[in-house]
C-alpha positions in Angstrom: 0.0 0.1 0.0 1.1 3.6 -0.6 2.7 5.4 2.3 0.3 8.3 1.3 -2.5 6.1 2.8 -0.7 5.8 6.1 -1.4 8.2 8.9 0.9 8.9 11.9 -1.0 8.7 15.2 0.8 10.8 18.1 2.4 8.9 21.0 0.1 10.4 23.2 -2.8 8.8 21.8 -3.7 5.3 23.2 -2.7 2.8 20.8 -6.4 1.2 20.9 -7.6 4.6 19.8 -5.8 4.2 16.4 -8.3 1.3 15.6 -11.1 3.9 16.2 -10.0 6.4 13.6 -11.9 4.7 10.8 -15.2 4.4 12.3 -15.0 8.2 13.5 -14.1 9.1 10.1 -17.3 7.5 8.6 -19.2 9.6 11.1 -17.2 12.7 10.2 -17.9 12.1 6.4 -21.6 11.6 7.1 -21.9 14.7 9.1 -20.1 16.6 6.6 -22.2 15.5 3.8 -25.3 16.5 5.9 -23.7 20.0 6.2 -24.4 20.1 9.9 -23.9 23.8 11.1 -24.2 25.6 14.3 -27.7 25.7 15.8 -29.1 22.8 13.7 -31.4 20.1 15.0 -30.4 16.7 13.8 -32.2 13.4 14.0 -30.0 10.3 13.6 -31.7 6.9 12.8 -29.8 4.2 14.3 -27.4 4.0 17.1 -25.0 1.6 15.7 -21.3 2.7 15.3 -22.2 5.0 12.3 -25.0 6.6 14.0 -23.1 7.0 17.3 -20.0 8.6 15.6 -22.2 10.8 13.4 -24.0 12.0 16.4 -20.7 12.9 18.2 -19.6 14.8 15.1 -22.8 16.8 14.9 -22.2 17.9 18.5 -18.6 18.8 17.7 -20.1 21.0 14.7 -22.4 22.8 16.9 -25.8 21.1 16.5 -28.1 22.4 19.3 -30.5 19.4 19.1 -29.3 15.7 18.4 -32.0 13.0 18.8 -31.0 9.3 18.2 -33.6 6.7 17.4 -33.1 3.2 17.9 -35.4 0.2 19.0 -32.8 -1.6 21.1 -32.6 -0.5 24.7 -28.7 -1.0 25.1 -28.0 1.1 22.2 -30.2 3.8 23.1 -28.4 3.8 26.6 -25.0 3.8 25.0 -25.9 7.0 22.7 -26.0 9.0 25.9 -22.4 9.2 25.8 -22.1 10.7 22.5 -23.4 14.1 23.1 -27.1 13.5 22.1 -29.9 15.6 23.8 -32.8 13.2 23.4 -33.4 9.4 22.7 -36.3 8.1 21.0 -37.7 4.3 20.9 -39.3 4.3 17.6 -41.4 1.3 18.3 -43.7 3.4 20.5 -42.3 7.2 20.2 -42.8 9.6 17.5 -39.6 10.7 15.8 -40.5 14.3 16.1 -40.8 17.1 13.4 -39.0 19.9 11.9 -35.4 18.7 12.0 -33.0 20.6 9.9 -31.2 17.3 9.4 -32.5 13.7 9.2 -29.6 11.0 8.7 -30.5 7.2 7.9 -27.8 4.9 9.4 -29.9 1.9 9.2 -30.4 0.9 5.6 -33.8 -0.7 5.7 -36.6 -0.3 3.0 -39.9 1.7 3.9 -38.4 4.4 6.1 -37.8 7.2 3.8 -41.3 8.6 3.9 -40.9 8.8 8.0 -37.7 10.8 7.4 -39.4 13.2 4.9 -42.1 13.6 7.5 -39.7 14.5 10.3 -37.7 17.0 8.2 -38.3 20.7 8.3 -39.1 22.5 5.2 -35.9 22.8 3.1 -34.3 20.5 5.4 -31.6 17.8 4.4 -31.9 14.0 4.5 -28.8 12.0 4.4 -28.7 8.2 3.6 -25.8 6.6 4.9 -27.4 3.1 5.7 -26.5 0.5 3.3 -29.7 -0.8 1.8 -29.5 -3.4 -1.0 -33.2 -3.9 -1.5 -35.7 -1.9 -3.8 -37.3 1.0 -1.8 -40.2 3.2 -2.9 -41.4 6.4 -1.4 -44.2 9.0 -2.1 -42.0 12.0 -3.2 -44.9 14.7 -3.0 -44.1 15.6 0.6 -40.6 16.0 -0.2 -41.2 18.1 -3.2 -43.5 20.4 -1.2 -40.9 20.8 1.5 -38.1 21.3 -1.2 -35.9 18.9 0.7 -32.4 18.0 -0.3 -31.7 14.1 -0.2 -28.0 13.1 -0.3 -26.1 9.9 0.2 -22.9 9.1 2.2 -20.5 6.4 2.0 -16.9 6.0 3.6 -14.6 8.9 3.8 -11.5 11.1 2.7 -8.0 10.9 3.5 -8.1 14.4 5.1 -11.0 13.4 7.3 -8.8 10.6 8.8 -6.2 13.4 9.6 -9.1 15.4 11.4 -10.2 12.6 13.5 -6.6 12.1 14.6 -6.2 15.6 15.6 -9.4 15.4 17.5 -8.3 12.5 19.4 -5.0 14.1 20.2 -6.5 17.4 21.3 -9.1 15.7 23.5 -11.9 17.4 21.6 -13.4 14.0 21.0 -12.8 11.0 23.2 -13.6 7.8 21.1 -13.5 5.4 23.9 -17.4 5.1 24.4 -17.4 3.3 21.2 -15.5 0.3 22.4 -18.1 -2.3 24.4 -15.5 -4.9 24.7 -12.0 -5.8 24.6 -10.7 -9.4 24.1 -7.6 -11.5 23.9 -6.4 -12.9 20.6 -7.4 -16.3 21.5 -11.0 -15.1 21.8 -11.5 -13.6 18.4 -13.7 -16.2 17.1 -16.1 -15.9 19.9 -15.9 -12.0 19.4 -17.0 -12.4 15.9 -19.8 -14.8 16.9 -20.8 -12.3 19.6 -20.8 -9.2 17.2 -22.8 -11.2 14.6 -25.6 -12.4 17.1 -25.7 -9.1 19.0 -27.6 -5.8 18.3 -26.1 -4.0 21.2 -22.2 -4.2 20.5 -20.4 -1.2 19.5 -16.9 -1.9 18.4 -14.9 -4.9 19.9 -11.1 -4.7 20.1 -8.7 -7.6 19.9 -5.5 -7.0 22.4 -3.0 -9.7 22.0 -1.4 -8.4 25.2 -4.4 -9.4 27.4 -4.1 -12.5 29.4 -6.7 -15.1 28.1 -9.2 -16.4 30.4 -8.4 -20.2 31.4 -10.2 -22.6 29.4 -12.3 -25.3 31.1 -9.9 -27.9 32.0 -6.9 -26.0 32.0 -4.9 -25.2 35.3 
């Protein structure tokens, strides 16, 4: 790989935080596509890693209201560490109205109409969730509101640099995104846990940890 695609992490930034640059770069890119500005009200759909890091960057960019919606209680609880001002359980609570920005970090079909309803006139809707299924929606309300709909994927090299600077300065503490740290020997079970769980953030693998004794081991 080209050295131009490598980024130095300052010595005073914990090694584990180096592994979190990429997910925070995704959130930064999404927040930039949304053109979040000071005073904006923002609704983030989905409190997975993309939604959480996007919410954190929305706070850094000066959003006055950051609402996160997720049906999973553990994810809603985790989102409280990312600068959100309110949390919604969409299974029984309304998303609210008149948001300057609505950001989808879920990627499920059939939800775009609800985003359009939640957005303010001349608001912005950003799709960051990956949806591989056909989706249809009624465009008339989006037309009457003159909404902007944009899409966000990945990041730019400069955004990696900005994330590293934010970690180094302390303006963003990335550690709440890590929900578990495991030994190298436990990597397979960690993958299974992430695949089966709807509540995990990022799981780090640290070979320096002492592995837990296996049954039958002394």
